[in-house]
C-alpha angles and dihedrals in degrees: 000000000000124000091254091053092051092050092046091052090050090050092052091049092051092048090051091049091053092047092053091045091055089051090049091051088058091061115108092208096072122104126220095263092050091051090049091051092049091050090049091052090047091054091051092046091048091052091048089049091052091052092046091051090050090049090050092052092047092050092046091051091048092051092046090052091049091049092050091050091049092050091047091055094046097045113106114247116248116239117213114213122199129193112228121200 
């Protein structure tokens, strides 16, 4: 698994965790302390998600830059021909 795939999997897991937490907050059976704990977990998950998204973007930018450098090295050089009288 590549670094991007690992980060993407982590992002999906955090999104799922937040989705479930929102559903749990909608429950009428929760007490005040349980709601407070869920909101606290949601804040931590949201911060982790923000960092994971930033890591994903940084890794994507790094790979794109490497690919551009590789293509630049492999590209055939253009030869300019001139007609001389």
